[in-house]
C-alpha positions in Angstrom: 105.5 177.3 109.4 103.5 175.8 106.6 106.9 175.5 104.9 107.8 173.0 107.5 104.8 171.0 107.4 104.5 171.2 103.5 108.0 169.8 103.3 107.6 166.9 105.6 104.3 165.9 103.6 106.4 166.0 100.8 109.3 163.9 102.2 106.6 161.5 103.5 104.5 161.2 100.1 108.2 160.6 98.1 108.7 157.5 100.6 105.1 156.5 100.3 105.7 156.4 96.5 108.6 154.6 97.2 106.9 151.8 98.9 104.2 151.7 96.6 106.7 151.5 93.6 108.7 148.6 95.1 105.2 146.6 95.5 104.3 147.2 92.0 108.0 146.3 90.9 107.4 142.8 92.7 103.8 141.9 91.8 105.4 139.0 90.0 108.0 138.1 92.5 107.0 134.5 94.0 106.4 134.6 97.8 106.7 138.5 97.6 104.8 140.2 100.3 103.9 143.8 99.9 104.3 146.8 102.4 102.4 149.7 103.4 103.4 152.8 104.8 102.3 154.1 108.0 102.6 157.6 109.2 102.5 159.6 112.2 101.5 163.5 113.3 104.4 165.6 114.7 104.1 168.2 117.3 106.6 170.2 118.9 107.2 169.6 122.6 107.7 173.1 123.5 104.3 174.3 122.2 102.4 172.1 124.2 101.3 173.1 127.6 97.8 172.7 129.5 94.8 173.9 128.3 97.1 174.7 124.7 96.0 173.8 121.4 99.2 173.2 119.6 99.2 173.3 115.6 101.1 170.3 114.3 104.5 171.0 112.5 104.1 168.5 110.2 104.1 164.5 109.4 106.6 161.6 109.5 106.9 157.9 108.7 106.1 155.9 111.6 106.9 152.3 110.0 106.8 150.2 106.6 104.4 147.6 107.8 104.6 144.4 105.8 101.5 142.2 105.0 101.7 138.7 105.4 98.7 137.6 103.9 98.1 134.4 101.7 99.0 134.9 98.2 97.3 132.7 95.5 98.9 129.2 94.4 99.7 128.9 90.9 100.6 125.3 89.5 104.1 124.6 88.2 105.7 121.8 86.4 108.4 121.3 88.9 107.9 119.0 91.4 110.5 120.6 93.8 108.4 123.9 93.6 106.5 124.3 96.9 103.7 126.6 98.2 103.2 127.0 101.8 99.3 127.2 102.4 98.7 128.8 105.5 101.3 130.2 108.0 105.1 129.6 108.1 108.0 130.0 106.5 110.9 127.7 104.8 114.0 127.7 106.7 117.1 128.4 104.5 120.9 128.3 105.5 123.4 130.3 103.7 126.4 128.3 102.9 128.9 131.2 103.2 127.6 132.6 106.4 125.9 129.8 108.2 122.8 132.2 108.9 119.3 130.8 108.7 116.8 133.0 107.0 113.0 132.7 106.3 111.3 132.5 102.9 107.9 131.9 101.3 109.5 131.5 97.8 109.3 128.0 97.3 111.1 127.7 94.0 113.5 125.1 94.8 116.0 122.8 92.7 119.0 120.4 93.2 122.6 121.2 93.4 125.1 118.8 91.9 125.5 117.3 95.6 121.8 116.5 95.7 120.9 119.2 98.4 117.7 120.9 97.6 118.6 124.7 97.3 117.1 128.2 96.2 118.2 130.4 93.3 120.9 131.8 95.9 122.3 128.4 96.6 121.0 128.7 100.1 119.8 125.1 101.4 116.4 123.9 102.6 116.3 122.8 106.1 114.5 119.7 107.5 114.6 116.3 109.1 116.7 113.4 107.6 115.6 109.8 107.1 117.3 106.5 107.7 118.2 103.8 105.2 114.8 102.4 105.6 113.0 105.4 104.9 111.9 106.4 108.4 112.3 110.4 109.3 114.0 111.4 112.0 112.3 114.4 113.5 114.2 116.8 115.9 117.4 116.8 114.2 117.6 119.7 111.3 119.8 119.9 108.6 120.3 120.7 105.0 117.8 118.5 102.8 119.6 116.2 100.6 118.0 113.8 98.2 119.9 110.5 97.6 121.9 110.4 94.4 122.6 106.7 94.4 119.8 104.3 93.5 117.7 102.0 95.8 119.6 98.3 96.4 117.2 95.2 95.7 115.4 93.1 98.4 114.6 89.8 98.0 111.3 88.7 98.5 110.4 87.6 102.1 106.5 87.6 101.8 104.3 86.3 99.2 100.3 87.2 99.6 97.6 85.8 97.6 93.8 86.3 98.1 91.4 84.2 95.8 88.4 82.3 95.3 88.7 78.9 94.1 85.3 77.4 92.4 83.8 75.0 94.6 81.7 73.7 91.9 84.7 72.6 89.8 85.7 68.9 89.3 88.4 66.8 91.2 91.9 66.8 89.1 93.7 64.7 91.5 94.2 61.4 89.7 95.3 60.1 93.1 98.0 58.7 95.0 98.6 55.5 92.8 99.5 58.1 89.7 103.0 58.9 89.1 103.3 62.0 88.8 100.0 63.2 90.5 100.6 66.8 88.4 102.0 67.6 85.0 102.4 71.5 85.0 102.4 70.9 81.0 98.8 69.3 81.4 95.9 71.5 82.4 93.7 68.4 82.9 96.0 67.5 85.8 95.1 71.0 87.7 92.5 73.3 88.0 93.7 76.7 88.1 97.3 78.2 87.7 98.7 81.7 88.2 101.9 83.0 88.3 104.1 86.3 89.7 107.3 87.5 89.9 109.3 87.6 93.1 113.2 88.9 93.3 116.2 87.3 94.7 118.9 89.1 97.0 120.6 90.6 93.8 117.0 91.6 92.5 116.8 89.5 89.7 113.0 88.2 88.7 112.1 84.8 89.3 108.8 83.0 88.1 107.0 81.8 90.5 103.5 79.9 89.9 101.1 78.2 91.9 98.7 75.3 90.7 95.5 74.4 92.6 94.6 70.9 92.1 91.1 69.8 93.6 91.4 66.5 95.3 88.0 66.3 97.4 85.1 68.3 98.5 86.6 71.4 100.1 90.2 70.3 99.8 92.9 71.3 97.3 96.2 70.7 97.0 98.7 73.6 95.8 101.7 72.8 93.9 104.4 75.5 93.1 107.6 76.4 90.8 110.0 79.0 90.5 111.4 79.3 87.0 110.0 75.7 86.2 111.6 74.4 88.7 109.1 72.7 91.4 109.6 74.0 95.2 108.6 70.4 96.8 109.6 67.2 96.0 111.5 66.6 92.4 110.7 67.8 89.1 109.7 64.3 88.1 107.6 63.7 91.1 106.3 67.1 92.6 104.5 67.1 95.7 102.3 69.9 97.5 103.4 73.1 98.9 100.5 72.4 100.9 96.8 71.3 101.1 94.0 73.9 101.8 90.9 73.0 103.5 88.0 75.2 103.5 84.9 75.3 105.7 81.7 74.0 104.5 80.7 77.3 103.4 83.7 78.2 101.9 84.4 81.1 104.1 87.5 80.2 105.8 90.5 78.5 104.8 93.1 76.6 106.8 96.0 76.8 107.2 96.6 80.6 106.2 100.5 80.7 105.8 102.9 78.2 104.5 106.7 78.3 104.6 108.4 78.4 101.2 111.8 77.6 100.0 112.6 78.7 96.6 115.9 77.1 95.0 118.4 78.8 92.9 117.3 78.1 89.2 117.7 80.0 85.8 115.1 82.8 84.8 113.7 83.5 81.4 116.5 85.6 80.3 119.2 83.0 81.2 120.4 84.4 84.6 121.5 82.2 87.3 118.8 83.6 90.1 119.7 82.8 93.9 117.5 80.5 96.4 115.3 82.8 98.3 114.7 81.0 101.7 112.4 81.5 103.6 109.5 83.2 102.2 105.9 83.2 103.8 103.1 82.7 101.6 99.9 84.1 102.9 96.5 83.1 101.9 94.3 85.0 104.7 91.0 86.1 103.2 90.9 83.4 100.7 87.4 81.7 99.9 85.8 78.8 97.9 82.3 79.8 96.7 80.4 78.5 93.8 81.7 81.2 91.5 84.6 81.2 88.8 88.0 81.3 90.0 89.3 85.0 90.8 92.5 86.2 91.8 91.3 89.1 94.1 94.9 90.3 95.7 98.5 89.4 94.9 101.5 90.8 96.5 105.2 90.6 97.4 107.8 92.7 99.1 110.8 91.9 96.8 112.1 94.7 94.3 115.0 94.9 91.7 117.4 97.6 92.1 116.2 100.8 90.9 117.5 104.4 89.9 116.2 107.8 91.3 113.8 109.3 88.9 111.8 112.0 90.8 110.5 113.2 94.0 107.3 114.2 95.4 106.5 116.2 98.6 103.6 115.7 100.2 101.2 118.2 102.2 103.1 117.3 105.4 106.5 118.3 103.8 107.7 114.5 103.7 110.0 114.0 100.5 109.0 110.7 98.5 111.9 109.6 96.3 110.4 107.6 93.5 112.4 104.8 91.5 112.8 103.4 88.6 111.9 100.1 89.9 108.6 101.5 91.1 109.3 101.9 94.8 109.0 105.1 96.9 111.1 105.8 100.3 110.7 108.9 102.3 114.3 110.6 102.1 113.2 113.4 104.6 110.8 116.1 105.7 110.4 119.6 105.4 110.3 121.6 108.7 108.8 125.0 108.5 108.6 127.6 111.0 106.3 130.7 112.3 107.1 133.6 114.7 104.7 135.4 117.4 105.7 138.6 115.5 106.1 138.2 111.9 105.9 142.0 111.4 109.0 142.2 113.2 111.1 140.2 110.7 113.7 141.9 108.4 113.6 141.9 104.8 116.9 141.0 103.5 116.2 140.6 99.8 116.1 137.5 97.8 112.3 136.8 99.0 114.1 136.3 102.7 113.6 137.6 106.1 115.9 137.1 109.2 114.7 136.9 112.5 115.0 139.8 115.2 114.0 140.8 119.0 110.9 142.3 117.6 110.0 138.8 115.9 110.9 136.5 118.9 112.7 133.4 118.1 111.2 130.7 115.6 108.5 128.4 116.6 109.5 125.2 114.1 107.3 122.6 113.1 106.3 120.1 110.7 103.7 121.2 108.2 99.9 121.3 109.2 101.0 121.3 112.8 100.1 124.1 115.2 99.7 127.5 112.9 102.1 126.3 110.1 100.3 125.8 107.1 100.6 122.8 104.5 102.9 122.2 101.3 101.3 121.9 98.0 103.9 120.4 95.7 104.5 121.7 91.8 103.3 124.8 93.0 104.1 128.3 94.1 102.7 131.2 96.5 102.4 134.1 94.2 103.4 137.7 95.0 100.2 139.1 97.5 100.3 142.6 95.6 97.1 143.7 94.5 98.1 145.6 91.4 94.8 147.4 91.1 94.7 148.6 94.7 98.6 149.7 94.6 97.7 152.0 91.4 95.0 153.7 93.5 97.3 154.1 96.2 100.0 155.9 93.7 97.1 158.4 92.6 96.0 158.8 96.1 100.1 159.6 96.9 100.5 161.6 94.0 97.5 164.2 94.8 99.0 164.3 98.3 102.3 165.0 97.0 100.8 167.5 94.7 98.8 169.1 97.7 101.6 169.4 100.0 103.8 171.0 97.2 100.8 173.6 96.7 100.9 174.4 100.5 104.4 175.4 100.0 103.6 177.4 97.2 100.8 179.4 98.9 102.9 179.8 102.0 105.8 181.5 99.4 102.8 184.1 98.3 101.9 184.9 101.4 105.3 185.6 102.3 105.8 187.7 99.3 103.0 189.7 100.0 104.6 190.6 103.4 107.7 191.2 101.7 105.9 193.8 99.6 104.2 195.6 102.7 106.3 198.7 102.4 
């Protein structure tokens, strides 16, 4: 019977070497997971009985178990490369069959229509976003980056936070003067600062504020857009607001003012549209005995922009970057895990498909539940331990040789029996 045991051992060790060889071959495959051959002994049922001590008839391959341990994460130069740090799989749809497959390989790129795909052309699945950049969770679809640019947005709010120097002298010449301020004469105002706002076409408008002290704790504020006054006339400007500070300089009133920016011509010679209304907010401004300082200056308008790149957050949110400095969410990657990942069926191309043994996918956003977070600009290396696999290969080779020796020895025994005559 040693022939049978030896032959079964040769067969199983040959398959074990196949498994080890496949692991070694995929040691540099992104997202690849190593496998382990698992064995079981064999007994003939007919030889079993109460009180018997049957001799086994060999060994069999029980299963090839996949090892889903975490691989090392390596940075790349591609912002669309993504690594999963923890549990979960990317979900991909095959454009030909429509089947959803699962992968740990995060080497992605854009196709000609803006879809995020892998090397096999399978599309990455996730949540889309509306025109305002709000992610719409719950509806899974193939992820597509916008191929068009971002439309301009007119300014609706301007915020300035500053400190006016309480030690400065009064520069208001009084009501009898005409005009009370001359924007080209710095002796008629204390401080001036400019910023850029945008009309509905995204054209830049230079908005300037002039601060003129009229009395202790009281300041007139004038404004121009492309040199054109916002209040009064160009020959007789009037303040857009009078700011009053508390005696200790810590608070200002009022904090908001509604502006109407007239149509004008900017420095490039372009005719800009009127911007109306615009809220000017000076919340947090002070009047202390220190030099003038503009500590914050923001506005919510922007020029049109073209897509320049994409950034993927740890939670899978795709932020599209535009040439005008704006960013907007373009969607969110949805990942999936399974109650029994060992039950997934490998299908090649660094992908698996679900089976009845794996159970249905448990989907969610990266970082939730048992789903790992994502790292953009990186990939997960194969989890194959080359040193360990080489040791396993030597062990399997010795086992193969030992089983061959069993057959050889049994052959010699049988030859001895044949010669007994």
